[in-house]
C-alpha positions as CSV (number, residue, x, y, z in Angstrom):
1,M,-2.3,-8.2,-13.9
2,E,-5.2,-10.4,-13.4
3,Q,-8.5,-8.9,-11.9
4,N,-8.1,-11.2,-8.8
5,Q,-4.6,-10.0,-8.1
6,F,-5.7,-6.4,-8.5
7,E,-8.5,-6.8,-6.1
8,K,-6.1,-8.4,-3.4
9,I,-3.7,-5.5,-3.8
10,A,-6.4,-2.9,-3.6
11,D,-7.7,-4.6,-0.5
12,Q,-4.3,-4.6,1.1
13,I,-3.9,-0.8,0.3
14,E,-7.3,-0.1,1.7
15,K,-6.3,-1.9,4.9
16,L,-3.1,0.0,5.2
17,L,-5.0,3.4,4.6
18,S,-7.4,2.5,7.2
19,T,-4.7,2.2,9.9
20,M,-2.8,5.4,9.3
21,K,-3.5,9.1,9.7
22,Y,-0.3,10.5,8.2
23,G,2.3,9.0,5.9
24,S,2.8,7.3,2.6
25,I,2.3,4.0,0.9
26,T,4.9,2.9,-1.7
27,L,4.4,0.2,-4.4
28,V,7.5,-1.6,-5.3
29,V,7.4,-2.9,-8.9
30,Q,9.7,-5.5,-10.4
31,D,9.4,-6.7,-14.0
32,G,6.1,-4.9,-14.4
33,K,4.5,-6.5,-11.3
34,I,3.9,-5.2,-7.8
35,I,6.0,-7.3,-5.5
36,Q,5.8,-5.3,-2.3
37,L,3.8,-2.6,-0.4
38,E,5.6,-0.3,2.1
39,K,4.0,1.7,4.6
40,N,5.7,4.8,6.2
41,E,3.7,6.3,8.9
42,K,4.3,9.6,10.4
43,V,3.4,10.8,13.9
44,R,2.5,14.5,14.4
45,I,3.5,15.9,17.8
46,K,1.8,19.3,18.6
């Protein structure tokens, strides 16, 4: 993976993290390359 691609993916992950309080982020890999990011956000009801 090129450094530029890695930086773009890292930026995308950072943006996703900043918008969620609970949940998960999944990296989808195909042929050794990240092709998709999935965000699964949880909402806690007290």
